[in-house]
C-alpha positions in Angstrom: 51.1 -16.9 61.3 52.4 -13.1 61.5 50.8 -11.0 64.0 47.9 -8.6 63.1 50.0 -5.5 63.5 52.6 -6.8 61.0 49.8 -7.2 58.2 49.8 -4.5 55.7 45.9 -4.1 56.3 43.8 -3.9 59.5 42.2 -7.5 60.3 38.7 -7.6 61.7 36.0 -10.2 62.1 34.5 -9.6 58.5 37.7 -10.2 56.6 36.9 -11.1 52.8 33.7 -9.4 53.0 33.2 -5.8 51.5 30.9 -3.6 53.2 28.8 -1.7 50.5 29.5 2.0 50.4 26.5 4.1 50.4 26.2 6.3 47.4 26.9 10.1 48.0 24.4 12.7 47.4 26.5 13.9 44.5 26.3 10.4 42.8 22.6 10.0 43.6 21.7 13.4 42.2 23.9 12.5 39.0 22.1 9.3 38.5 18.5 11.0 39.1 19.8 13.7 36.4 20.8 11.0 34.0 17.5 9.2 34.3 15.5 12.5 33.9 17.8 13.2 30.7 16.9 9.9 29.2 13.1 10.4 30.0 13.0 13.7 28.4 15.1 12.6 25.4 13.0 9.4 24.7 9.8 11.6 25.1 11.1 14.2 22.7 12.2 11.5 20.3 8.9 9.7 20.3 7.1 12.9 19.7 9.4 14.2 17.0 9.1 10.8 15.3 5.3 11.0 15.5 5.0 14.5 14.3 7.0 13.8 11.1 5.3 10.4 10.5 2.2 12.3 9.6 3.8 14.6 7.0 4.1 13.4 3.4 7.9 12.7 2.5 9.0 13.8 6.0 7.6 10.4 7.1 10.3 8.8 5.3 12.8 10.3 7.9 10.9 8.6 10.6 11.3 5.2 8.8 14.9 5.9 8.1 15.4 6.6 11.6 14.0 3.3 12.9 15.9 1.3 10.3 19.2 3.2 11.3 18.4 2.4 15.0 18.1 -1.5 14.1 21.2 -1.3 12.0 23.3 0.1 14.7 22.2 -2.6 17.0 23.0 -5.1 14.5 26.4 -3.9 14.2 27.3 -3.8 17.7 24.8 -6.0 19.5 24.0 -3.3 22.1 20.4 -1.8 22.5 21.7 1.6 23.8 23.3 2.1 20.3 19.7 2.2 19.1 18.9 5.4 20.6 20.4 7.7 17.7 21.0 11.1 18.6 19.4 10.8 22.1 21.8 13.8 23.4 20.2 16.1 21.0 16.8 15.1 21.7 17.4 15.6 25.2 18.6 19.1 24.7 15.6 19.8 22.5 13.4 18.4 25.1 14.7 20.5 27.9 14.5 23.6 25.7 10.7 22.7 25.0 9.9 22.1 28.6 11.7 25.3 29.7 9.9 27.3 27.1 6.5 25.8 28.3 7.4 26.7 31.9 8.5 30.4 30.9 5.1 31.0 29.1 3.0 30.2 32.1 2.6 33.8 33.0 1.6 34.6 29.5 -1.1 31.9 29.6 -2.5 32.8 33.0 -2.8 36.5 31.8 -4.4 35.5 28.4 -7.0 33.6 30.6 -7.6 36.7 32.6 -8.0 39.0 29.5 -10.5 36.5 27.9 -12.4 36.4 31.2 -12.5 40.3 31.2 -13.5 40.3 27.7 -16.5 37.9 28.4 -17.6 40.0 31.4 -17.1 43.7 30.1 -15.9 43.9 26.6 -13.7 46.8 25.6 -13.5 48.0 29.3 -10.4 49.5 31.0 -9.5 46.3 32.6 -9.7 44.4 29.3 -7.3 46.8 27.5 -5.0 47.0 30.6 -4.5 43.2 30.5 -4.4 43.0 26.5 -1.4 45.5 26.7 0.2 43.6 29.7 -0.2 40.2 27.6 1.8 41.8 24.9 4.5 43.0 26.9 4.6 39.7 28.7 4.6 37.7 25.5 7.5 40.0 23.9 9.8 39.6 27.1 9.2 36.1 27.3 10.0 35.5 23.8 13.2 37.5 24.2 14.2 35.6 27.2 13.7 32.3 25.5 15.6 33.4 22.6 18.4 34.6 24.6 18.4 31.3 26.6 18.7 29.2 23.6 21.5 31.5 22.1 23.4 31.2 25.3 23.5 27.3 25.3 19.9 26.2 26.0 20.8 24.9 29.5 18.7 25.1 32.5 20.6 27.6 34.2 20.2 29.9 31.0 16.5 29.8 31.4 16.4 30.2 35.1 18.8 33.1 35.2 18.1 35.7 32.8 21.0 37.8 31.4 19.5 40.6 29.5 22.8 42.8 29.1 24.7 39.9 27.8 21.8 39.2 25.3 21.9 43.0 24.1 25.7 42.9 23.9 25.5 39.6 21.6 22.8 41.5 19.4 25.2 44.3 19.0 28.0 42.3 18.0 29.2 42.1 14.3 29.4 38.2 13.8 26.6 37.2 16.3 24.0 36.3 13.6 26.5 34.8 11.0 28.1 32.5 13.9 24.5 31.6 15.3 23.4 30.6 11.6 26.5 28.4 10.9 26.2 26.7 14.3 22.4 25.9 13.4 23.4 24.6 10.0 26.3 22.5 11.6 23.9 21.0 14.1 21.4 20.3 11.2 24.2 18.6 9.1 25.0 16.5 11.9 21.9 15.0 12.1 22.5 13.7 8.6 18.8 14.2 7.4 19.6 13.1 3.8 20.9 9.9 4.9 17.7 9.0 7.0 15.8 10.3 3.9 17.5 7.8 1.8 17.4 4.9 4.2 13.6 5.5 4.7 13.0 6.0 1.1 14.9 2.7 -0.1 13.5 0.9 2.9 10.0 1.8 1.8 10.5 0.8 -1.6 11.9 -2.6 -0.7 9.1 -3.3 1.4 6.4 -2.2 -1.1 8.1 -4.5 -3.3 7.4 -7.5 -1.2 3.9 -6.3 -0.1 2.6 -5.2 -3.5 1.5 -8.4 -4.7 -0.5 -9.7 -1.7 -2.1 -6.6 -1.0 -3.4 -6.2 -4.5 -4.4 -9.8 -4.6 -6.5 -9.1 -1.1 -8.1 -5.9 -2.8 -9.1 -7.5 -5.7 -10.7 -10.5 -3.8 -13.1 -8.2 -2.2 -14.4 -6.7 -5.3 -15.4 -10.2 -6.7 -19.3 -11.0 -6.3 -18.7 -14.7 -6.8 -17.8 -15.9 -3.1 -15.8 -19.1 -4.5 -13.6 -16.8 -6.5 -13.3 -14.1 -3.7 -12.4 -16.9 -1.1 -9.8 -18.4 -3.3 -8.0 -15.1 -3.9 -8.2 -14.2 -0.5 -6.5 -17.4 0.6 -3.9 -16.7 -2.3 -3.3 -13.1 -1.0 -3.0 -14.4 2.5 -0.4 -17.0 1.7 1.6 -14.3 -0.2 1.2 -11.8 3.0 2.4 -14.6 5.3 5.7 -15.3 3.3 6.2 -11.5 3.0 5.7 -11.1 6.6 7.9 -13.9 7.5 10.8 -12.6 5.5 10.6 -8.8 5.5 11.4 -7.9 9.0 14.9 -9.5 8.8 15.5 -8.5 5.2 14.6 -4.8 6.2 17.3 -5.1 9.0 19.9 -6.7 6.9 19.4 -3.8 4.4 19.8 -1.5 7.4 22.9 -3.0 8.4 24.6 -3.0 5.0 23.0 -0.1 3.1 22.8 -2.6 0.1 19.2 -2.7 -1.7 19.8 -6.0 -3.0 19.5 -7.4 0.7 15.7 -7.4 -0.3 16.1 -10.3 -2.6 18.1 -12.5 -0.5 15.0 -14.4 1.4 17.4 -17.5 1.9 19.7 -15.3 4.1 16.7 -14.2 6.0 15.8 -17.7 6.5 19.5 -18.5 7.5 19.4 -15.8 10.1 16.4 -17.0 11.5 18.1 -20.6 12.0 21.4 -19.2 13.5 19.7 -17.4 16.3 16.2 -19.2 16.4 15.1 -17.8 19.9 16.5 -14.3 19.3 15.0 -14.1 15.6 11.6 -15.8 16.8 11.3 -13.1 19.6 12.0 -10.2 17.3 9.6 -11.3 14.6 7.0 -11.9 17.2 7.5 -8.6 18.8 7.5 -6.8 15.2 4.3 -8.6 14.1 2.3 -8.7 17.2 3.3 -5.0 18.1 1.9 -4.0 14.7 -1.6 -5.3 15.7 -2.9 -3.0 18.3 -2.7 0.1 16.4 -5.1 -1.3 13.8 -7.8 -0.8 16.4 -7.3 2.9 15.8 -8.5 2.3 12.1 -11.9 1.2 13.0 -13.3 4.9 13.3 -12.1 8.1 11.8 -9.5 9.7 14.3 -11.0 13.3 15.4 -8.7 16.1 14.2 -8.3 17.4 18.0 -6.2 14.0 18.5 -4.9 13.1 15.2 -1.4 12.9 16.2 -2.3 10.1 18.8 -2.2 7.0 16.2 1.5 8.2 15.2 2.7 8.4 18.8 1.4 4.7 19.5 2.7 3.5 16.3 6.3 4.8 17.1 6.0 3.4 20.6 5.1 -0.1 19.5 7.4 -0.1 16.5 10.7 1.5 18.0 11.5 -1.6 20.4 10.4 -3.9 17.7 13.3 -2.6 15.5 15.8 -2.7 18.5 15.0 -6.4 19.0 15.5 -7.0 15.2 18.8 -5.5 15.0 19.7 -7.5 18.4 18.7 -10.9 16.7 20.6 -10.1 13.5 23.5 -9.2 15.4 23.5 -12.6 17.4 22.9 -14.3 14.0 25.7 -12.6 12.2 28.3 -13.6 15.0 27.5 -17.2 14.6 29.8 -18.1 11.8 28.9 -21.9 12.1 26.2 -23.5 9.4 22.9 -23.6 11.1 21.3 -27.0 11.6 18.5 -28.1 9.6 16.5 -28.9 12.6 16.9 -25.7 14.6 16.2 -23.7 11.2 13.0 -25.7 10.7 11.9 -25.5 14.5 12.3 -21.6 14.4 10.5 -21.3 11.2 7.6 -23.7 12.4 7.4 -21.6 15.6 7.0 -18.2 13.6 4.2 -19.7 11.5 1.3 -19.3 14.2 2.6 -15.5 15.0 2.5 -14.9 11.2 -0.7 -16.5 10.8 -2.3 -14.3 13.5 -0.8 -11.1 11.9 -2.4 -12.2 8.5 -5.6 -12.8 9.8 -5.9 -9.5 11.8 -4.8 -7.4 8.7 -7.3 -9.4 6.5 -10.1 -8.6 9.0 -9.0 -5.0 9.2 -10.1 -4.4 5.7 -13.9 -5.0 6.8 -13.5 -2.9 10.1 -11.1 0.0 8.9 -12.8 3.3 8.2 -11.1 3.3 4.8 -12.2 -0.4 4.0 -10.1 -2.3 1.3 -7.7 0.8 1.0 -6.5 0.3 4.5 -4.7 -2.8 3.5 -2.0 -0.5 2.0 -1.2 0.8 5.5 1.3 -2.0 6.5 2.8 0.2 9.1 5.1 -2.6 10.6 7.0 -2.4 7.3 6.2 0.9 5.8 6.1 4.3 7.3 5.1 4.5 11.0 1.9 6.3 10.5 -1.4 5.9 8.6 -0.9 6.5 4.7 -4.5 7.6 4.1 -4.5 10.1 6.7 -6.8 10.5 10.0 
């Protein structure tokens, strides 16, 4: 054996063991920064989807985003691909957070002015605070606008550059370039693609849900309890069939973009059999995560917190859409024909989940503020909000 000095590397008592190198402060700071960016981006994304979910027509954009997320995961099999436009949401969230911080002085002065008006209306102190409030609001607005124009990064909000901003205002092409940059950023978001995806996804789901929902709504109007019971059973059975097939059918549509995917229930059953565990998990998550928001329909939501149900809907539906895309990806990558036993086991395991979903939906018509009309609010498949409002 050669001597230790002849070896090209030093020999010690821990040969073959790699001592872990502690992360440097720069690496730790970068890791914390990435985690912070992710939290800001995720919170902004959920907030934006929740806001547009409550606006007619724009709520189709929210559904289109969820379908696009599941479609991208279905193509790649990676959950991180489902966070569509996360970098843009992160930047928007930072701008909103920085703006909220920058407005703290204006909010404090406004509070002092309100107190002065209560104690001594139209006094000299009240007038001074009112003028000061106007000046601070104008300066803050100019600062925020200048920071956004300069790039909207943290340093732009923390370090004002008034002279650079005024030079920008005096330049010839400043407004034209900014408008073109804004329109380019808006175009890169592909709003028409999300709108089309959401509209077609809504229409396909509505076709599957129209018959069972109409039967259930009709059953509640019969005075004869026997006929009402039979119609309720028929409508529940039809709704169970729709709930079993529709999640994977919507995901297949998001993957291919073809509307005729909604008319291929056999393909959905084959997907369930190719990846039984993944498909069962995705189906279970989709249906069971859609149940807690039904509790918010028991009473009319106060106008002060009318946005809260939409946030809860998005929080529950987004991970379900990602799981559906992941399950479809696993199924698509398995080219071998599924065994009949595995397919039947997966479908039998899904029956209790589907039955639970149908039971809660059926009971909701007697607990919902809107009564039987609440049956049309199938937020697991339609837009992630209350169609009838709050």
